[in-house]
BALOBA-1460 file (C-alpha; in Angstrom, 3 decimals):
// residues 214
<rec num="1" residu="m" x="105.417" y="145.104" z="180.143"/>
<rec num="2" residu="s" x="105.063" y="141.642" z="178.630"/>
<rec num="3" residu="s" x="101.961" y="139.829" z="177.273"/>
<rec num="4" residu="t" x="101.241" y="136.276" z="176.173"/>
<rec num="5" residu="l" x="99.205" y="135.376" z="173.068"/>
<rec num="6" residu="r" x="97.402" y="132.047" z="173.241"/>
<rec num="7" residu="l" x="95.849" y="130.283" z="170.213"/>
<rec num="8" residu="r" x="93.225" y="127.503" z="170.343"/>
<rec num="9" residu="v" x="93.722" y="124.902" z="167.618"/>
<rec num="10" residu="p" x="90.597" y="122.873" z="166.684"/>
<rec num="11" residu="h" x="90.786" y="119.115" z="167.065"/>
<rec num="12" residu="r" x="91.262" y="117.375" z="163.691"/>
<rec num="13" residu="g" x="91.579" y="113.773" z="164.738"/>
<rec num="14" residu="s" x="89.654" y="110.969" z="163.026"/>
<rec num="15" residu="g" x="88.256" y="109.448" z="166.196"/>
<rec num="16" residu="p" x="85.513" y="110.746" z="168.448"/>
<rec num="17" residu="r" x="86.380" y="113.622" z="170.762"/>
<rec num="18" residu="a" x="86.667" y="112.928" z="174.391"/>
<rec num="19" residu="d" x="84.656" y="116.032" z="175.080"/>
<rec num="20" residu="t" x="81.012" y="115.054" z="175.718"/>
<rec num="21" residu="g" x="79.774" y="118.558" z="176.203"/>
<rec num="22" residu="a" x="76.768" y="120.165" z="174.491"/>
<rec num="23" residu="g" x="76.989" y="120.756" z="170.776"/>
<rec num="24" residu="v" x="79.228" y="117.761" z="170.100"/>
<rec num="25" residu="i" x="77.759" y="115.144" z="167.708"/>
<rec num="26" residu="r" x="79.072" y="111.657" z="168.101"/>
<rec num="27" residu="p" x="79.466" y="109.400" z="165.044"/>
<rec num="28" residu="f" x="76.800" y="106.955" z="166.267"/>
<rec num="29" residu="d" x="74.144" y="109.686" z="166.756"/>
<rec num="30" residu="a" x="73.034" y="109.573" z="163.062"/>
<rec num="31" residu="r" x="72.360" y="105.831" z="163.275"/>
<rec num="32" residu="a" x="70.432" y="106.256" z="166.503"/>
<rec num="33" residu="r" x="68.361" y="109.007" z="164.997"/>
<rec num="34" residu="a" x="67.572" y="106.841" z="161.928"/>
<rec num="35" residu="h" x="66.383" y="104.014" z="164.189"/>
<rec num="36" residu="a" x="64.315" y="106.454" z="166.207"/>
<rec num="37" residu="l" x="62.730" y="107.837" z="163.016"/>
<rec num="38" residu="l" x="61.831" y="104.337" z="161.801"/>
<rec num="39" residu="g" x="60.301" y="103.531" z="165.162"/>
<rec num="40" residu="w" x="58.279" y="106.739" z="165.091"/>
<rec num="41" residu="r" x="56.979" y="105.976" z="161.605"/>
<rec num="42" residu="a" x="55.981" y="102.426" z="162.613"/>
<rec num="43" residu="a" x="54.178" y="103.744" z="165.668"/>
<rec num="44" residu="t" x="52.383" y="106.359" z="163.548"/>
<rec num="45" residu="l" x="51.274" y="103.700" z="161.037"/>
<rec num="46" residu="a" x="49.996" y="101.426" z="163.806"/>
<rec num="47" residu="l" x="48.095" y="104.316" z="165.336"/>
<rec num="48" residu="a" x="46.546" y="105.210" z="161.964"/>
<rec num="49" residu="m" x="45.428" y="101.597" z="161.414"/>
<rec num="50" residu="l" x="43.933" y="101.464" z="164.894"/>
<rec num="51" residu="l" x="42.091" y="104.732" z="164.277"/>
<rec num="52" residu="a" x="40.732" y="103.445" z="160.935"/>
<rec num="53" residu="a" x="39.467" y="100.246" z="162.593"/>
<rec num="54" residu="l" x="37.812" y="102.325" z="165.301"/>
<rec num="55" residu="l" x="36.097" y="104.540" z="162.719"/>
<rec num="56" residu="l" x="34.820" y="101.485" z="160.813"/>
<rec num="57" residu="s" x="33.462" y="100.033" z="164.033"/>
<rec num="58" residu="l" x="31.696" y="103.273" z="164.878"/>
<rec num="59" residu="a" x="30.255" y="103.463" z="161.350"/>
<rec num="60" residu="a" x="28.930" y="99.901" z="161.607"/>
<rec num="61" residu="r" x="27.269" y="100.761" z="164.912"/>
<rec num="62" residu="a" x="25.728" y="103.899" z="163.431"/>
<rec num="63" residu="d" x="24.514" y="101.982" z="160.368"/>
<rec num="64" residu="p" x="24.143" y="98.256" z="161.178"/>
<rec num="65" residu="a" x="23.053" y="97.486" z="157.622"/>
<rec num="66" residu="a" x="26.519" y="98.464" z="156.369"/>
<rec num="67" residu="g" x="28.019" y="95.231" z="157.650"/>
<rec num="68" residu="a" x="24.979" y="93.006" z="157.109"/>
<rec num="69" residu="q" x="24.737" y="90.565" z="154.228"/>
<rec num="70" residu="a" x="21.788" y="91.071" z="151.886"/>
<rec num="71" residu="l" x="18.851" y="88.686" z="151.921"/>
<rec num="72" residu="t" x="18.262" y="86.635" z="148.770"/>
<rec num="73" residu="v" x="14.624" y="86.897" z="147.710"/>
<rec num="74" residu="t" x="12.856" y="84.984" z="144.906"/>
<rec num="75" residu="s" x="9.288" y="85.283" z="143.674"/>
<rec num="76" residu="a" x="6.931" y="82.370" z="144.333"/>
<rec num="77" residu="v" x="4.235" y="83.535" z="141.887"/>
<rec num="78" residu="t" x="3.923" y="84.206" z="138.147"/>
<rec num="79" residu="p" x="1.211" y="86.836" z="137.696"/>
<rec num="80" residu="v" x="-0.621" y="86.821" z="134.373"/>
<rec num="81" residu="e" x="-2.890" y="89.398" z="132.790"/>
<rec num="82" residu="g" x="-6.500" y="88.636" z="133.654"/>
<rec num="83" residu="g" x="-5.418" y="86.358" z="136.489"/>
<rec num="84" residu="t" x="-5.338" y="86.664" z="140.252"/>
<rec num="85" residu="v" x="-2.469" y="86.215" z="142.684"/>
<rec num="86" residu="a" x="-4.008" y="84.250" z="145.516"/>
<rec num="87" residu="a" x="-3.553" y="85.053" z="149.177"/>
<rec num="88" residu="g" x="-0.591" y="83.032" z="150.412"/>
<rec num="89" residu="v" x="3.140" y="82.757" z="149.797"/>
<rec num="90" residu="v" x="4.281" y="85.285" z="147.178"/>
<rec num="91" residu="a" x="8.049" y="85.182" z="147.804"/>
<rec num="92" residu="r" x="10.750" y="83.221" z="149.632"/>
<rec num="93" residu="a" x="13.884" y="84.607" z="151.241"/>
<rec num="94" residu="h" x="17.217" y="83.210" z="152.397"/>
<rec num="95" residu="n" x="19.234" y="84.773" z="155.200"/>
<rec num="96" residu="p" x="22.966" y="83.869" z="155.064"/>
<rec num="97" residu="e" x="23.153" y="84.462" z="158.814"/>
<rec num="98" residu="g" x="20.359" y="81.970" z="159.545"/>
<rec num="99" residu="a" x="16.580" y="82.219" z="159.345"/>
<rec num="100" residu="g" x="16.034" y="83.179" z="162.974"/>
<rec num="101" residu="l" x="12.523" y="84.036" z="164.145"/>
<rec num="102" residu="a" x="9.575" y="85.254" z="162.094"/>
<rec num="103" residu="s" x="9.130" y="88.137" z="164.534"/>
<rec num="104" residu="e" x="12.545" y="89.495" z="163.477"/>
<rec num="105" residu="y" x="11.282" y="90.316" z="159.968"/>
<rec num="106" residu="t" x="9.051" y="92.882" z="158.322"/>
<rec num="107" residu="a" x="7.804" y="92.567" z="154.734"/>
<rec num="108" residu="t" x="5.768" y="94.581" z="152.255"/>
<rec num="109" residu="i" x="4.112" y="93.931" z="148.908"/>
<rec num="110" residu="e" x="3.870" y="96.592" z="146.213"/>
<rec num="111" residu="w" x="1.256" y="95.190" z="143.868"/>
<rec num="112" residu="e" x="1.912" y="97.836" z="141.225"/>
<rec num="113" residu="e" x="4.620" y="100.446" z="140.631"/>
<rec num="114" residu="g" x="3.743" y="103.598" z="142.544"/>
<rec num="115" residu="a" x="1.092" y="101.900" z="144.661"/>
<rec num="116" residu="a" x="1.256" y="102.105" z="148.461"/>
<rec num="117" residu="p" x="3.096" y="99.056" z="149.864"/>
<rec num="118" residu="q" x="0.912" y="96.575" z="151.732"/>
<rec num="119" residu="a" x="2.164" y="94.913" z="154.910"/>
<rec num="120" residu="a" x="2.721" y="91.168" z="154.547"/>
<rec num="121" residu="t" x="3.156" y="88.326" z="157.016"/>
<rec num="122" residu="v" x="6.462" y="86.478" z="157.406"/>
<rec num="123" residu="t" x="6.648" y="82.828" z="158.399"/>
<rec num="124" residu="v" x="9.768" y="80.781" z="159.148"/>
<rec num="125" residu="s" x="10.065" y="77.025" z="158.808"/>
<rec num="126" residu="g" x="13.564" y="75.689" z="159.346"/>
<rec num="127" residu="e" x="15.753" y="77.821" z="157.074"/>
<rec num="128" residu="e" x="12.840" y="78.749" z="154.782"/>
<rec num="129" residu="i" x="11.503" y="82.301" z="155.096"/>
<rec num="130" residu="d" x="8.148" y="82.912" z="153.389"/>
<rec num="131" residu="v" x="6.419" y="86.214" z="152.649"/>
<rec num="132" residu="v" x="2.647" y="85.724" z="152.766"/>
<rec num="133" residu="a" x="0.106" y="88.016" z="151.063"/>
<rec num="134" residu="p" x="-2.895" y="88.682" z="153.313"/>
<rec num="135" residu="a" x="-5.378" y="88.945" z="150.426"/>
<rec num="136" residu="p" x="-5.613" y="88.112" z="146.705"/>
<rec num="137" residu="h" x="-4.895" y="90.652" z="143.984"/>
<rec num="138" residu="a" x="-6.225" y="90.633" z="140.406"/>
<rec num="139" residu="y" x="-4.361" y="91.950" z="137.361"/>
<rec num="140" residu="a" x="-6.307" y="93.248" z="134.354"/>
<rec num="141" residu="e" x="-3.253" y="94.408" z="132.380"/>
<rec num="142" residu="e" x="0.154" y="93.001" z="131.541"/>
<rec num="143" residu="g" x="3.371" y="94.909" z="132.127"/>
<rec num="144" residu="l" x="2.661" y="95.809" z="135.752"/>
<rec num="145" residu="k" x="5.374" y="95.024" z="138.276"/>
<rec num="146" residu="l" x="4.857" y="93.146" z="141.544"/>
<rec num="147" residu="t" x="7.584" y="93.889" z="144.123"/>
<rec num="148" residu="v" x="8.114" y="92.075" z="147.420"/>
<rec num="149" residu="s" x="10.553" y="93.458" z="150.023"/>
<rec num="150" residu="i" x="11.724" y="91.986" z="153.331"/>
<rec num="151" residu="e" x="14.043" y="93.204" z="156.098"/>
<rec num="152" residu="d" x="15.712" y="91.551" z="159.079"/>
<rec num="153" residu="t" x="15.079" y="94.062" z="161.862"/>
<rec num="154" residu="s" x="17.869" y="92.645" z="164.039"/>
<rec num="155" residu="s" x="20.711" y="92.990" z="161.515"/>
<rec num="156" residu="h" x="18.949" y="95.405" z="159.122"/>
<rec num="157" residu="a" x="19.813" y="93.092" z="156.218"/>
<rec num="158" residu="a" x="17.244" y="93.485" z="153.451"/>
<rec num="159" residu="g" x="16.307" y="92.184" z="150.026"/>
<rec num="160" residu="s" x="13.587" y="92.387" z="147.398"/>
<rec num="161" residu="t" x="12.342" y="90.750" z="144.236"/>
<rec num="162" residu="a" x="10.217" y="92.036" z="141.361"/>
<rec num="163" residu="v" x="8.246" y="90.180" z="138.720"/>
<rec num="164" residu="t" x="6.368" y="91.597" z="135.715"/>
<rec num="165" residu="v" x="2.789" y="90.615" z="134.937"/>
<rec num="166" residu="a" x="2.848" y="88.531" z="131.756"/>
<rec num="167" residu="d" x="0.547" y="88.897" z="128.767"/>
<rec num="168" residu="a" x="-2.042" y="86.132" z="128.790"/>
<rec num="169" residu="p" x="-1.982" y="83.815" z="125.747"/>
<rec num="170" residu="l" x="-4.913" y="84.059" z="123.340"/>
<rec num="171" residu="a" x="-7.434" y="81.217" z="123.266"/>
<rec num="172" residu="i" x="-8.132" y="80.540" z="119.568"/>
<rec num="173" residu="s" x="-10.950" y="78.489" z="118.125"/>
<rec num="174" residu="i" x="-10.853" y="77.618" z="114.385"/>
<rec num="175" residu="n" x="-13.996" y="76.930" z="112.353"/>
<rec num="176" residu="g" x="-13.547" y="73.352" z="111.160"/>
<rec num="177" residu="g" x="-15.462" y="73.861" z="107.901"/>
<rec num="178" residu="v" x="-18.703" y="72.180" z="108.962"/>
<rec num="179" residu="g" x="-21.598" y="73.748" z="107.097"/>
<rec num="180" residu="i" x="-19.354" y="75.913" z="104.929"/>
<rec num="181" residu="g" x="-20.466" y="76.236" z="101.324"/>
<rec num="182" residu="v" x="-18.426" y="78.283" z="98.876"/>
<rec num="183" residu="t" x="-18.097" y="78.402" z="95.099"/>
<rec num="184" residu="a" x="-14.663" y="77.925" z="93.563"/>
<rec num="185" residu="g" x="-13.344" y="81.057" z="91.922"/>
<rec num="186" residu="q" x="-15.902" y="83.293" z="93.669"/>
<rec num="187" residu="p" x="-15.114" y="85.689" z="96.545"/>
<rec num="188" residu="f" x="-16.817" y="84.966" z="99.832"/>
<rec num="189" residu="t" x="-17.132" y="86.297" z="103.372"/>
<rec num="190" residu="l" x="-16.795" y="83.766" z="106.171"/>
<rec num="191" residu="m" x="-15.882" y="83.731" z="109.857"/>
<rec num="192" residu="l" x="-12.851" y="81.451" z="110.017"/>
<rec num="193" residu="g" x="-12.541" y="81.356" z="113.780"/>
<rec num="194" residu="t" x="-12.617" y="83.254" z="117.072"/>
<rec num="195" residu="f" x="-10.204" y="84.042" z="119.856"/>
<rec num="196" residu="e" x="-10.439" y="85.216" z="123.445"/>
<rec num="197" residu="d" x="-8.113" y="87.488" z="125.390"/>
<rec num="198" residu="a" x="-8.032" y="87.611" z="129.184"/>
<rec num="199" residu="d" x="-7.507" y="91.384" z="129.026"/>
<rec num="200" residu="p" x="-10.969" y="92.944" z="129.558"/>
<rec num="201" residu="n" x="-9.706" y="96.352" z="128.427"/>
<rec num="202" residu="a" x="-8.306" y="95.230" z="125.079"/>
<rec num="203" residu="l" x="-9.325" y="97.053" z="121.880"/>
<rec num="204" residu="a" x="-9.766" y="95.651" z="118.372"/>
<rec num="205" residu="s" x="-6.891" y="97.881" z="117.259"/>
<rec num="206" residu="d" x="-4.588" y="95.924" z="119.583"/>
<rec num="207" residu="y" x="-4.706" y="92.883" z="117.284"/>
<rec num="208" residu="t" x="-3.628" y="91.781" z="113.827"/>
<rec num="209" residu="a" x="-4.538" y="88.518" z="112.111"/>
<rec num="210" residu="t" x="-3.230" y="86.550" z="109.124"/>
<rec num="211" residu="v" x="-4.605" y="83.557" z="107.185"/>
<rec num="212" residu="q" x="-2.441" y="80.935" z="105.531"/>
<rec num="213" residu="w" x="-4.676" y="79.301" z="102.909"/>
<rec num="214" residu="g" x="-2.433" y="76.407" z="102.157"/>
């Protein structure tokens, strides 16, 4: 009885195999895979950017004020202790997107810190936006803060301004010396002058005075 032994020698050539069956990797497959990977990464990046833009758009729709430019507001009054802020324009605003209509705005005035805000009227003339106080307000003390706020209800852009009530200057009257009779070298008591303060709640202990004799 005879038998034949057959051996299979693997191909060791430098060129590509002619066999195109499964499990055979061609030399150009690595390059193709690299290009495919780069394309996949580019597509992923583009998709991420598109998703981010979509999220920003949804956020702006949920909160319109996020994309709105703030209103610039300046005070039109200088409140002083003992004085009164008259009814009328108390602040002016500028809208970078255009003044629009007065009906598109709401405004409030907080006459003092912690006080309930009072509704104010808004008027528009050209590009000028005015906040109008409906009634006067008197200030007996300095240091209080007047705050005016305004909002564009269409874009939800808003702004505010605050101004502090100033201390009123003293009104001083000096005795000119008429009718004054004193003796040289002798002590004397004499009223040298008077002053007035617009603060009706002021106390004598709030003041100090000095005399420069010459």
